[in-house]
KEKE-3310 file (N, C-alpha, C; in steps of 0.2 Angstrom, whole numbers, plus 5000, padded with zeros to 4 digits):
npx = (4888:4899:4903:4913:4917:4930:4934:4947:4951:4961:4967:4971:4965:4967:4960:4942:4931:4930:4924:4923:4919:4922:4919:4905:4898:4890:4875:4864:4869:4870:4868:4869:4873:4875:4888:4891:4902:4909:4921:4925:4935:4934:4922:4904:4898:4883:4887:4881:4872:4875:4870:4879:4882:4882:4877:4884:4890:4890:4898:4897:4903:4902:4919:4928:4939:4952:4957:4952:4941:4935:4926:4922:4910:4904:4892:4891:4880:4877:4876:4876:4864:4869:4878:4865:4864:4868:4867:4875:4886:4892:4899:4903:4914:4921:4931:4946:4954:4958:4969:4972:4973:4970:4973:4983:4990:4987:4994:5002:4993:4989:4999:5005:4990:4984:4973:4964:4950:4935:4934:4946:4959:4954:4961:4975:4979:4977:4989:5000:5000:5001:5015:5025:5026:5028:5023:5024:5024:5021:5029:5021:5015:5000:4998:4999:4997:4994:5001:5016:5014:5016:5028:5037:5035:5033:5023:5005:4989:4980:4988:4992:4979:4973:4979:4977:4964:4965:4972:4964:4953:4958:4960:4945:4935:4924:4928:4929:4933:4932:4932:4936:4931:4940:4941:4956:4964:4983:4998:4983:4972:4962:4956:4960:4948:4945:4932:4925:4917:4912:4906:4892:4891:4897:4914:4922:4938:4956:4968:4984:4977:4978:4970:4952:4939:4926:4924:4926:4919:4910:4910:4911:4909:4917:4928:4941:4952:4953:4936:4935:4940:4945:4944:4941:4944:4941:4945:4953:4967:4972:4977:4981:4983:4981:4976:4967:4960:4949:4946:4936:4929:4920:4922:4934:4933:4939:4951:4950:4956:4954:4940:4926:4919:4905:4906:4891)
npy = (5046:5047:5034:5027:5014:5002:4988:4980:4967:4957:4940:4926:4910:4891:4881:4876:4883:4886:4899:4910:4925:4937:4953:4960:4972:4968:4962:4972:4983:5001:5004:5016:5014:5002:4993:4978:4967:4955:4945:4933:4929:4942:4941:4944:4935:4931:4932:4922:4925:4921:4922:4919:4914:4925:4936:4938:4944:4932:4927:4921:4910:4896:4895:4896:4898:4909:4923:4932:4945:4957:4969:4980:4992:5001:5015:5020:5022:5031:5020:5003:4991:4986:4967:4955:4946:4931:4917:4907:4912:4916:4903:4896:4906:4904:4892:4887:4890:4885:4896:4900:4901:4897:4886:4883:4894:4899:4893:4908:4917:4916:4919:4932:4942:4940:4941:4951:4957:4958:4978:4981:4971:4971:4982:4977:4966:4972:4982:4973:4965:4974:4978:4970:4967:4971:4979:4974:4978:4961:4951:4939:4923:4917:4907:4907:4905:4910:4905:4904:4917:4924:4918:4924:4937:4948:4956:4956:4965:4951:4943:4953:4954:4938:4934:4942:4938:4925:4926:4931:4924:4912:4921:4916:4924:4931:4928:4937:4937:4949:4954:4969:4985:5000:5016:5028:5020:5013:5007:5005:4993:4976:4976:4967:4967:4963:4954:4956:4949:4959:4964:4963:4964:4966:4970:4983:4982:4984:4979:4984:4998:5004:5011:5020:5017:5017:5021:5010:4996:4982:4969:4953:4940:4929:4912:4915:4920:4909:4908:4922:4927:4935:4930:4912:4898:4884:4865:4872:4882:4896:4911:4928:4941:4956:4966:4979:4991:5003:5014:5026:5039:5053:5062:5057:5051:5057:5043:5034:5025:5017:5018:5013:5002:5000:4989:4993)
npz = (5018:5005:4994:4982:4971:4964:4952:4942:4931:4925:4915:4911:4906:4908:4903:4902:4918:4932:4942:4954:4959:4974:4975:4976:4987:5003:5002:5009:5010:5007:4986:4975:4964:4952:4942:4932:4923:4914:4902:4889:4880:4874:4873:4878:4894:4905:4921:4939:4952:4970:4986:5000:5017:5025:5018:5011:4992:4979:4962:4950:4936:4924:4917:4896:4889:4883:4889:4901:4907:4919:4924:4937:4946:4958:4967:4983:4996:5012:5026:5028:5037:5056:5054:5060:5073:5075:5088:5084:5076:5087:5093:5079:5077:5086:5084:5079:5064:5047:5042:5056:5068:5084:5095:5093:5097:5110:5120:5120:5120:5131:5141:5135:5137:5149:5161:5156:5149:5137:5130:5133:5131:5119:5114:5116:5113:5100:5097:5105:5092:5078:5085:5085:5070:5055:5041:5028:5007:4999:5008:5008:5009:4999:5006:5021:5039:5054:5061:5055:5052:5063:5066:5056:5055:5048:5035:5027:5029:5030:5036:5047:5051:5050:5061:5074:5075:5079:5090:5100:5096:5104:5117:5120:5113:5101:5084:5068:5051:5039:5022:5010:5004:5007:5008:5008:5011:5011:5003:4986:4990:4988:5009:5022:5038:5056:5065:5082:5094:5104:5122:5118:5104:5089:5087:5077:5073:5064:5062:5058:5058:5044:5038:5038:5048:5048:5034:5027:5015:5017:5011:5011:5023:5035:5043:5041:5026:5019:5017:5011:5000:4985:4974:4967:4960:4950:4942:4931:4930:4934:4930:4936:4927:4926:4941:4946:4958:4967:4980:4984:4996:4997:5008:5020:5036:5054:5061:5081:5085:5092:5100:5100:5087:5076:5061:5046)
capx = (4896:4897:4909:4913:4923:4926:4938:4947:4953:4962:4969:4972:4962:4970:4956:4935:4935:4925:4928:4920:4920:4917:4919:4903:4898:4889:4868:4860:4876:4864:4869:4866:4873:4881:4890:4895:4907:4912:4921:4930:4936:4930:4912:4902:4895:4883:4885:4876:4875:4874:4870:4883:4879:4883:4874:4890:4887:4895:4895:4898:4903:4910:4922:4930:4941:4958:4956:4943:4939:4929:4925:4915:4911:4899:4893:4888:4878:4874:4879:4872:4861:4873:4871:4858:4867:4866:4869:4877:4891:4899:4902:4911:4920:4929:4934:4953:4951:4963:4975:4969:4974:4970:4977:4992:4993:4986:4998:5004:4989:4988:5003:5002:4987:4981:4967:4962:4944:4929:4940:4954:4960:4955:4966:4980:4979:4978:4995:5003:5001:5007:5020:5028:5021:5030:5019:5028:5019:5022:5032:5021:5012:4995:4995:5004:4992:4995:5007:5020:5018:5019:5038:5040:5035:5029:5015:5000:4979:4977:4993:4987:4971:4971:4986:4971:4958:4972:4974:4957:4950:4962:4956:4938:4932:4927:4934:4930:4939:4928:4934:4933:4933:4945:4942:4959:4969:4989:4994:4975:4969:4956:4958:4956:4950:4944:4928:4925:4913:4910:4900:4887:4891:4901:4914:4927:4945:4960:4975:4986:4976:4978:4961:4949:4933:4917:4921:4924:4911:4911:4910:4912:4912:4921:4930:4947:4955:4948:4930:4933:4943:4942:4942:4941:4944:4942:4945:4958:4971:4969:4984:4979:4987:4982:4972:4966:4958:4949:4940:4936:4924:4917:4925:4937:4933:4944:4950:4956:4957:4952:4935:4920:4913:4901:4902:4888)
capy = (5046:5042:5032:5023:5009:4998:4983:4976:4958:4954:4934:4918:4904:4885:4877:4876:4884:4887:4904:4913:4930:4940:4959:4967:4974:4964:4964:4978:4990:5005:5005:5021:5012:4995:4990:4970:4967:4951:4944:4929:4933:4949:4940:4946:4931:4932:4930:4921:4929:4920:4924:4915:4913:4932:4940:4942:4943:4931:4929:4913:4908:4892:4898:4891:4901:4909:4926:4936:4952:4960:4977:4984:4997:5004:5019:5018:5031:5031:5012:4994:4993:4980:4960:4953:4943:4925:4913:4902:4915:4912:4894:4897:4911:4902:4889:4885:4888:4886:4903:4906:4892:4898:4880:4883:4902:4899:4898:4914:4923:4919:4922:4939:4944:4935:4945:4959:4958:4965:4985:4983:4964:4973:4986:4976:4962:4975:4985:4968:4963:4978:4981:4965:4967:4974:4978:4972:4971:4955:4948:4934:4918:4915:4900:4909:4908:4917:4905:4908:4926:4924:4919:4930:4945:4951:4951:4961:4965:4945:4940:4955:4948:4933:4934:4946:4933:4918:4929:4932:4917:4909:4921:4916:4930:4925:4934:4933:4942:4955:4956:4977:4992:5006:5022:5029:5014:5014:5005:5002:4984:4975:4976:4963:4971:4958:4961:4952:4952:4958:4967:4961:4966:4964:4979:4982:4983:4985:4981:4988:5004:5009:5015:5024:5010:5021:5023:5004:4992:4977:4963:4946:4936:4921:4915:4917:4922:4902:4910:4931:4927:4940:4926:4904:4895:4876:4862:4873:4884:4906:4916:4935:4945:4961:4968:4987:4992:5008:5014:5034:5042:5061:5064:5053:5052:5054:5037:5033:5015:5013:5019:5004:5004:4993:4989:4989)
capz = (5016:4998:4993:4974:4972:4957:4953:4933:4935:4917:4919:4907:4907:4907:4900:4907:4925:4936:4946:4958:4964:4979:4973:4976:4994:5004:5001:5014:5008:4999:4982:4971:4956:4950:4936:4929:4915:4913:4893:4887:4874:4871:4870:4888:4896:4912:4929:4941:4959:4974:4993:5005:5024:5030:5015:5004:4986:4976:4957:4946:4930:4921:4907:4891:4879:4886:4890:4900:4908:4922:4925:4942:4951:4963:4971:4991:4999:5017:5028:5031:5045:5059:5054:5064:5079:5076:5092:5082:5075:5092:5092:5073:5077:5092:5081:5075:5057:5043:5043:5061:5072:5090:5097:5094:5100:5115:5125:5117:5122:5136:5143:5134:5142:5157:5165:5151:5143:5133:5124:5136:5127:5108:5110:5121:5104:5092:5100:5103:5087:5078:5088:5084:5065:5050:5035:5019:5002:4995:5009:5013:5005:5001:5011:5028:5044:5058:5067:5050:5052:5069:5066:5049:5060:5043:5032:5025:5031:5028:5039:5052:5052:5052:5069:5078:5075:5084:5099:5101:5099:5114:5124:5123:5112:5098:5077:5061:5045:5035:5017:5012:4997:5011:5006:5012:5012:5003:4996:4987:4989:4998:5014:5025:5045:5062:5072:5085:5097:5112:5125:5114:5100:5086:5085:5068:5072:5057:5067:5052:5055:5039:5033:5044:5050:5047:5025:5023:5013:5018:5006:5014:5031:5035:5049:5038:5020:5016:5016:5009:4995:4982:4967:4968:4954:4952:4936:4926:4931:4931:4929:4936:4925:4930:4944:4951:4962:4970:4984:4989:4999:4996:5015:5026:5042:5057:5065:5085:5086:5100:5097:5095:5077:5072:5052:5044)
cpx = (4895:4904:4909:4920:4924:4934:4938:4953:4954:4967:4966:4970:4966:4964:4950:4937:4929:4927:4920:4920:4919:4921:4916:4901:4893:4879:4867:4864:4868:4868:4867:4866:4878:4880:4895:4898:4909:4911:4925:4932:4936:4924:4909:4897:4895:4884:4881:4877:4870:4874:4876:4879:4878:4880:4882:4886:4891:4891:4901:4898:4907:4912:4924:4933:4952:4960:4953:4945:4934:4932:4919:4916:4904:4898:4888:4888:4875:4879:4873:4870:4866:4870:4870:4864:4864:4870:4877:4885:4896:4902:4906:4914:4923:4933:4940:4950:4959:4969:4974:4970:4977:4970:4981:4996:4989:4989:5002:5000:4986:4992:5005:4996:4982:4975:4965:4954:4941:4935:4947:4958:4957:4961:4975:4983:4981:4985:5000:5007:5003:5011:5025:5028:5025:5025:5025:5023:5025:5028:5029:5017:5005:4992:4997:4999:4998:5000:5014:5020:5017:5028:5039:5039:5034:5022:5011:4992:4978:4981:4994:4982:4970:4975:4981:4968:4961:4970:4968:4954:4953:4960:4947:4934:4930:4927:4931:4933:4931:4935:4932:4933:4935:4946:4951:4966:4975:4993:4986:4978:4964:4956:4954:4959:4943:4936:4927:4920:4913:4908:4896:4885:4895:4907:4922:4934:4952:4967:4980:4986:4979:4973:4957:4943:4928:4915:4922:4919:4915:4906:4910:4914:4915:4924:4938:4945:4950:4939:4929:4936:4940:4941:4947:4939:4945:4942:4951:4963:4969:4974:4980:4983:4989:4979:4973:4961:4955:4943:4940:4929:4924:4924:4927:4935:4942:4945:4952:4951:4957:4946:4932:4916:4911:4898:4895:4886)
cpy = (5043:5040:5029:5020:5008:4994:4982:4969:4957:4944:4926:4911:4897:4878:4878:4877:4887:4895:4906:4919:4933:4947:4962:4969:4970:4967:4968:4982:4995:5009:5011:5020:5006:4995:4984:4969:4964:4947:4939:4930:4936:4948:4942:4942:4933:4930:4926:4922:4924:4921:4915:4914:4919:4940:4943:4936:4939:4928:4924:4912:4904:4893:4896:4897:4904:4915:4929:4944:4953:4966:4976:4988:5000:5012:5019:5024:5028:5021:5008:4995:4988:4973:4961:4948:4936:4921:4908:4903:4912:4907:4892:4900:4910:4898:4889:4885:4889:4891:4905:4901:4892:4893:4880:4891:4902:4900:4903:4919:4921:4921:4929:4942:4943:4941:4949:4951:4962:4972:4982:4980:4966:4977:4979:4973:4968:4980:4980:4968:4971:4983:4976:4964:4970:4974:4980:4968:4966:4949:4940:4929:4917:4908:4900:4911:4910:4915:4907:4915:4928:4923:4922:4937:4951:4951:4959:4958:4958:4943:4945:4953:4941:4930:4934:4939:4927:4920:4927:4926:4911:4911:4923:4923:4927:4932:4931:4940:4943:4958:4965:4981:4998:5010:5023:5025:5013:5010:5002:4996:4983:4973:4971:4967:4961:4961:4953:4955:4951:4966:4969:4962:4965:4971:4974:4983:4982:4985:4984:4997:5009:5012:5019:5019:5013:5023:5016:5001:4988:4974:4958:4945:4931:4919:4913:4920:4915:4905:4917:4929:4931:4935:4918:4902:4885:4871:4863:4880:4891:4908:4925:4938:4953:4961:4975:4987:4998:5010:5023:5038:5052:5066:5059:5054:5049:5045:5036:5029:5011:5012:5013:5005:4996:4992:4987:4983)
cpz = (5008:4996:4985:4974:4965:4957:4945:4937:4926:4921:4911:4910:4904:4902:4902:4914:4928:4942:4947:4961:4969:4981:4975:4984:4994:5005:5009:5014:5003:4992:4979:4964:4957:4943:4932:4925:4915:4904:4896:4882:4868:4870:4878:4888:4903:4915:4932:4948:4962:4980:4997:5013:5027:5025:5008:4996:4980:4968:4953:4940:4928:4917:4905:4887:4884:4888:4893:4906:4914:4925:4931:4944:4952:4966:4979:4993:5007:5021:5031:5039:5048:5058:5058:5068:5079:5083:5089:5080:5083:5094:5088:5072:5083:5092:5079:5069:5052:5043:5052:5067:5080:5093:5099:5096:5105:5124:5126:5121:5126:5141:5141:5137:5145:5160:5161:5150:5142:5129:5127:5132:5120:5109:5114:5114:5097:5093:5099:5097:5082:5076:5085:5075:5060:5043:5031:5012:5000:5002:5013:5009:5006:5006:5016:5030:5048:5063:5060:5050:5056:5070:5060:5052:5054:5040:5030:5031:5031:5035:5049:5054:5056:5063:5074:5079:5081:5090:5101:5102:5107:5117:5123:5119:5102:5087:5074:5055:5040:5028:5016:5005:5007:5007:5009:5013:5006:5008:4994:4988:4991:5001:5017:5035:5051:5064:5077:5091:5108:5117:5119:5106:5093:5080:5079:5070:5066:5061:5062:5053:5051:5033:5041:5042:5044:5037:5022:5022:5016:5012:5005:5020:5031:5041:5047:5028:5017:5014:5012:5005:4987:4974:4970:4961:4955:4945:4932:4930:4928:4934:4932:4931:4925:4932:4949:4953:4966:4973:4987:4992:4996:5003:5018:5031:5046:5061:5074:5086:5090:5102:5096:5092:5075:5066:5050:5039)
residu = (MET:LEU:ARG:GLU:VAL:SER:ALA:HIS:PHE:GLU:ALA:THR:LEU:SER:GLY:ARG:CYS:ASN:ILE:ILE:TRP:SER:ILE:ALA:PRO:ALA:THR:GLY:VAL:PRO:LEU:GLU:SER:GLU:HIS:LEU:GLU:PHE:THR:VAL:ASP:GLY:SER:PRO:VAL:GLN:LEU:ASN:GLU:ILE:SER:ASP:LEU:HIS:GLY:GLY:ARG:LEU:HIS:GLN:VAL:VAL:ALA:GLU:GLY:SER:ARG:ILE:ILE:LEU:ASP:TYR:ASN:ALA:THR:ILE:SER:GLY:HIS:ALA:GLU:ALA:THR:PRO:ASP:ASP:PRO:THR:ASP:ARG:ILE:VAL:TYR:LEU:ARG:PRO:SER:ARG:TYR:ALA:GLU:SER:ASP:LYS:LEU:GLY:PRO:THR:SER:TRP:SER:GLU:PHE:ALA:GLY:LEU:SER:GLY:GLY:ALA:LEU:LEU:ASP:ALA:VAL:THR:ASP:TRP:VAL:GLY:ASP:ARG:LEU:SER:TYR:VAL:ALA:GLY:SER:SER:ARG:GLY:THR:ASP:SER:ALA:VAL:ASP:THR:LEU:LEU:GLY:ARG:LYS:GLY:VAL:CYS:ARG:ASP:TYR:THR:HIS:LEU:THR:ILE:ALA:LEU:LEU:ARG:ALA:MET:ASN:VAL:PRO:ALA:ARG:LEU:VAL:SER:CYS:TYR:ALA:PRO:GLY:LEU:SER:PRO:MET:GLU:TYR:HIS:ALA:VAL:VAL:GLU:ALA:TYR:VAL:ASP:ASP:ALA:TRP:VAL:LEU:ILE:ASP:PRO:THR:LYS:LYS:ALA:PRO:ARG:ARG:SER:MET:VAL:ARG:ILE:ALA:THR:GLY:ARG:ASP:ALA:ALA:ASP:THR:ALA:PHE:ILE:THR:ASN:HIS:TRP:ALA:ARG:LEU:ASP:LEU:THR:ARG:TYR:GLN:VAL:THR:ALA:VAL:ALA:ASP:GLU:LEU:PRO:THR:ASP:ASP:HIS:ARG:ASP:ARG:ILE:VAL:MET:GLY)
# end
């Protein structure tokens, strides 16, 4: 499968700013080509690449100026190997986190899904979240958590994912968030999905069911959106004025969301 992804960002800065981008496919994703260009007030600036704990490729820069532009594109051929299994992950991804409060949602999860395990539990949680939430672009805030989403009954992929993760962790299933490029997604955007550890493998779940999972390209992996945001800034204010994300595949696969898919 051949996939092409791109991202374009324009932003203004209020002062000297430490910026970390998480937009490149993770280590191990087979790249045929890749191009990254970053400018500050029209002048090119080099970014420093840093690897995170799960092979995510972060690009960091300290920028001082008024206007920044980043352009990224890559061509991906084939799929990465499945991420290595680390027993520590099965501990970390059972814990409550900033946006996935499995401790608070424990009573709800046990009431709704008692007696279920394995694939049956994954299907039940995915369907439950899909039935109770409405996908509404712009309906949630960047600080909304799984509890906020359940109360508001609407959100976007980030919110669907946080609620799914929290409910699964409450049922003793390790679960984590994967940010990705998702050919076929509409509206096009960065996408957030879930990996849950069942039957000795990290299985991919998309609670929004908005894109075929086999064409997705991993960017970052973490506890929730706090670990996987596409941009992080410190020291000064950064205001996005424009951004665009694209992801296309030469052939979009069909997807039965009850299939067990392991993401590379």
